[in-house]
N, C-alpha and C positions, 0 to 999 in steps of 0.2 A: 565322447560324442556330444556335440553341441546341438540343442534343439529348443524350440519354443512352441507352445500351444496357442493357436489363434482361432477366432470364430469369424465366419464370413457368409455372405450370400453371393459373392462375386464369382459365379461359375466360370466366366470366361478366362479367369486367371489360371485355370487348371486344365491339364492334358492327361489323357489316359496313356499309360506306359505300354508300348508294344511287347514288353516282357511279361506282362500280367496274363493270367488265364483269360480265355474268351468270356465275353459278357453273356450271362445266362438271363435272358429277359424274364423268365418265370421267377427267378430269384429276385430281380429288381422289383417286379410287381408285388411279391410277398413282402419285401422290405418296405415298399411304399405304403402298403396297407398297415403294417406294424407302426411305422413312423407317424402316419396320419392319425392313428388311434392313440398312440402313447407319447408322441413327440420324439425328436431325435435325442438320443442319450449322449450328452457332451463328453462323457467319460470314455467314449469309443471314437477317438479322433482318427481321421483319415491320415495315413502316413504319406508325406510328400517330400520330394527332393526339390530344393531351391535351385531353379534354373537361371536365376538372375532376372533383372528388369521386371519384377513383379509377377513372374510366371513360375508355375510349379508343376512337377510331374507326379502324378498319383502312382505310388508304388504299392500301396495296400489300402483297400477300401473302395475300389471302383464301383462296386454294386451299391454301397451306401451313398456314395457321391451321386450316382445317377438317380437313386430314389429321392434324395433331398432335392436334386435339381427338378425332378418332376413336380414335387410339391412346392418348390420355391421357398424352402425353409433354410434357416441358418444351420451350419454344420461346423464342427470343430475339426481342426487339422493340426498335425504335428509336423513341424518343419525341421528337416535335417539339413544343416548347413554343410556338413562334411560328408555328404553322401558319396559312396563309392559305386562304380558301375556294376559291381557284383550283386547289388540289391540288399535287401534287409534280411 
């Protein structure tokens, strides 16, 4: 499997996958507080599928993504070029 780890603040390049569990706002708030206090841990990248044209589908880490988005902080993401529809 081919992949690359990147860092960004470009939230508009990412979409939430309809296959993921529902967003739990309480969990996002908890993560927001933790990240605000301790910073985002770059060793926990969000897993994404490359959809082409600079767009990515979030397959794992949607709560972390939303917390970072609220804070406006950088986050790391792991790009899978050969993503299969079955998921991770």
